[in-house]
N, C-alpha and C positions, 0 to 999 in steps of 0.2 A: 397045169405044170407046178410039180411039187418045188421045194423049194431048193432041192440039189442040183435039179435040172436048170432050173432061173440062174443059178448061180454060175453053172457051168456055163450058160449061153451068153450072158454078159458080157465079159471080156470081148466076145466076138462082133458087137455092134460097133468098136469102136474101128474098127478094120475098113470099111468103105470109105469112112470119112476120112479117114488118114492117108490113104491111097490118093484119094482125088485131091485132097489139098497139097501133097508133096507134090504130084503131077503139074497140078495148076501152076504151081509158084514158080515153074520153071518157066512157063509161058510168061508170067509176071516180071520175071527175071529180064527175059530177053526182050520184052517190049516197053521196061520201066520207064526209059529215057525217052522215047518217043512219046509216051503218055505223062510226062513231065515228073513224073514221080521218081526223084532223086532227091536223097539227103547231102545238102553239101555240109563238109566240116566246118566249124566255127569253135570260139573260143567255149561254149557251153557243153560240148559234144563230146564225146570221149573216143569216136573213131577220128582218124585222120586223111581218109581217102571218100570219094564219094559213094554213098552205097544206097543201091535202088530200096524206094519205098513200095508198099503194094502189097505186103504180105499178108495183110487182113482182108484182102481181097480172096485170099487161099482159103484164109481161114471161112470167110465167110461162105464162098462157094462150097467147099467139101461139108460144110453143114446143111446149105440148102438144097445141095443135088442129092446127097443121101435120102433125106427127108423128102424131096419131091417122089424120086423111086418109090422110097416106101409108103407114102401116100396114095399113089398110082396102084401099087399092088394091095394095098389095103382098100381100094374103092374096089376093084374087080376082085374082091376076095371070092367070089364065087368059085372063080377058076384057080385060085390059089389055094383054097381052104381044103381043097379034096388032097392036096399034098402035104398038108401038116398032121402030125399028131395030133390026137383029141386033145390031149391036154394042152396044145399051145391054143386052140379054137378060142377059147374063151378071153386070152389075152389080146388076140388081134381082133377080137369085138370091142374088147375095153379100149385098144388104141383107135380104133374107129370113132368113139364116142369123143375123143379129145383132140381130132382134128382140127376144129374150129380155135381151140385156144393154143394149140401149137403154131397156126401160123397166123393168127395175130401176133404171136411172140415174135416169129421170123420176120413178119414183115413190118414190124415195129423197130428190130435191130437193124433192118435192111435200112431203113430211114436212118439210122445213127450213123452207120457204118458209110451209106451216102455223104453226111453230114462232114463225116472225118477224111473221106475220101476230097470231097472238096478244098477242104480245109489244107491238106497233105500237098494239094495242085497248086492252090491261089493263096490260103491262108484265109481265115476268119477271126473277126472279133471275139475276144471270150464272151462278149456279153451275147452277141448272137448266138453263141455255140450253147453258153446255159440256159438262154430261152428256150431253143429247142432240146435241150434235154429234157427241162422239166416239163415242157409240154408233150412231148412223148408218153414221161413216165407217168404223167397225171392222167391222160387218156387212157393207157393201161390199166393204173390202180382204180380210177373211177367206172371206166366201162365194162371191164372185167371182173370188177371187186377183186383184184389180186393185191391183198395186203396182212400183213402180219397177224397173227392170232396171237397180239400181245397181253392181253387181259386187261386192255383198257378200256372204261366204261362209254369213254366218249370215241365215236367212229370218227368225228372228223380228225382226231389227235391220230388216230391210229392211221388214218389216209395220209396225214400230213408228213408224219413219221415214213411212213413206207416210201412216198415219191423222194424224199430227204435220200433215202437209205440209196435207191436205185441210183438218182445223180451221183451221192456219195462215191459209190462202188464204179461208176463209170469213170470218174475222174482220178481215184484212186488207181485204176488200170493205167490207166493215161499217165499218170504220172511214175509207175513203176516200168514203162517203156523207156529206158534210159542208157540201158547196158544189154548185151548182146544175152538173148535167153530170158533175161531177167520176169519180164510181164507175161509171158506162155509159161514159163517154167513156174512159178508162182501160181498161175490159173490152173496150171494142171493139178497140181497138189491142193489148191483147195477144192477145186472140184472133185477129185477123186476122195478128198474128206467127205463132202457130203454124199456121194457114192455109198460110202461105207456106211453115213449115219441113216440112209434110208434104206440099206437092204440088210444091215445085222440086225438080229432079233431084239425086241424088247423095246423099240422105239415105242410102236403101236401095237396093238393086238390084232390091226387089221393083215399084218404082214407086210413084205416088203413094198415101198413103194415104186413099182417099176417103170411108170412113165416118165417120173423125174429122173429115176437111174438110167433111163435110156435115152435120155434128153441129156443129160451131163455126159456119157460115154460117146455120143456123135461127136459131142464138143469137144470133149479131151482127144477123141481121134483126129480131128481136125487139127487140134494144137501141135499135136506131135507130128504130123505133117510138115507142118510151118516149122517147128523149131529143126528139124533137119536140115534146114536152111538159114536155121537164126542162131545156131549153136556157135560158138567162137571159133574161127573168126567169121562173125555174121556176112551171109552172102547177101541178104535181104532183111530188112525192119518190118514190123507189123504197120505202122504207121500209126495215126489218128483214126482210121477207118478201122483199124484191128482192133485198138483198144477199145474203143467206144462200142465195139460189137461184143467184144469181150464181157467188157464188164456189165453189159446190159444183161447179157444171157445169164451169166452167174447171177447177179441181183435177183433177177427173175426166178430162176431155180431157188435162191433161198426162199424167197418169199412162195413159193408152191410146194416148198418141202413139209409136211408136217412133223413136228416138232416133238409132240407129246400127244397121249390120247385125250379126247375130249371128256371121256366119262370120269376118269382117275387122273386128271392132269400132272405131270410135274412141271410145275409152274417155271422153275427154273433153267429147264431145257430150252424156252425159247431164248437163250442167250446163245446158243450152240454158234448161229453164222457169226456173230461177233467176235468169238473166241477164232472159228475159222479162218476169217478174214483180218486177224489182227494186224498182220504184216502190212497188207494193202492200207488199211487205216492206221496205221502206225505211220507209214509214209509220208503218206497225205497230211497227218494233223502238223506231224513235226518240221515238213518243208515249209507249210503256210505258217508255223509260229517262228520258224528262222527268219525267213522273208519280213514277215511283218517287225519282229523285234530290231533287223537291221535295215528297218525304214523302209523297203522296198515294196513294192507291187507283189501282192500275193497270187498273181496269175502272170507273171513273167519268169519264163523259164532261167533254170541255172542249173548248177551243178551242188546243190545242197541236199541232193535225195540219200535215201537209205545208201544205197550201193557207192554212192561217192564217197560218204561219209564213212562208208568199210575202206575204201581206198585210201581216203586219208590215214587210217590205223597202220598202213602199211601192206595191207593185203593185195594180191593180184586180181584182175577184173574178174577173173573165173572164180577165183577162192571167196571174193564178196559176193558173188551170185550165188554160191555154194552155199555161203553162211545163210543167206536169205531164203534157201529152199531149207535149210535145217532148222531153223526158227520157225517156217510156216508150218513143218512137219508136225515141230513138237507141240505148238500151240494148238493145231487141226487134231490130233491124236489125242489132247486131253479133252477137246469139245467131246469126243464120243463117247466119252463117259458119264457126260450129265443125265441121261435118261435113267441111268443106274444107279446115282448114287443121290444122297438125303440132301437138304438145304446148305447144309455145314461143309458134305462134300464138294457143292459146286461154289461156295465160298472162296475153298481152298483152290478150285482149279482155277477161278479167278484171280485169285492172288498169284499164283503160279505163271498165269500169263503177264499178268502187271510185272513180278519179279523178272521175268526172263527180259522182256521189252526194256524194263529200267536199268538191268546190265548192260546190254546193248548202247542205250542212251548214254550210260555213264562212259563207257569206250569211248562213244562218238564223240561225245563232248569233250575230253582229256585231250583226243587228237587236234580238235578243231582250236583249243587252246593253247594248244604249241604250234600250230600252222600260224594262229593270230597274235603270238607274243612277238 
């Protein structure tokens, strides 16, 4: 399959998962109250009426069902292959070799989704949640050898950093899930930026990384199906079940991505996932800093998130979320340039990202100072 055909086919991949997610969330909305998946309003929430949780079930089901059908079709490829053009067959065979890795990823994500679902229904201590997150991440990294090629000579450091990265992104997207369409929209933008990174020419001489692109596009489709229900005013939230699954899948996708060629490595390209995920990381770091500086537990929920601080500036909630989307897109687009630029160019990209976030931080701190004075 030549590149032109690949690019034409890729957008079609998101359609099945989008439809499955969209339809299944109607069912979840109908039975959410019976299942105990209702988010009650309180002082730290932005909604004033009870809203169903469980959108994460739809996101998860859209991904799982799509890949289950795909796995069945690939497994019985003897009857399917005869209907495919010759150029498609090598890619179908390539997907078959990745099925083991794919389902380990999905099983691990399912474990975290279930943990989040139990937390949505009954509540779990933050210590237990972190222990499970670190355990799942460690198993995936050590067993599957899924870790960054960060050019660090000590593997134990690489493994430790990768485990920390996975847990950080899980909790980053969990914290972003505080306003209608916020976490889902940012996840879609970050995923699309990763897709562009792995399919655009110039990253590696081996061509587009279609397995990672396909994985992300199925994931994006499922998120789009959810966002139909989560757009303002939201009729359902993704809950911890969704944010854990979303954060984990994106984290693993960033690890599976090849950021530079091994023969002639552009070493600075490995910072691309940090630039793409700048907004989730910024939200996590600033929220923790605010809570600690005010003498509160860093794990106690509140209204000090990025989106909340934008509302304090005088923005409406939809505009605050849109601002988050634009900042995410800005940093993401700059990350796409990393394989093409020199080290000095990479420094400029990092400085640009830092300045964008610093500008936002200055505006936010001004608003908070006026409120607290």
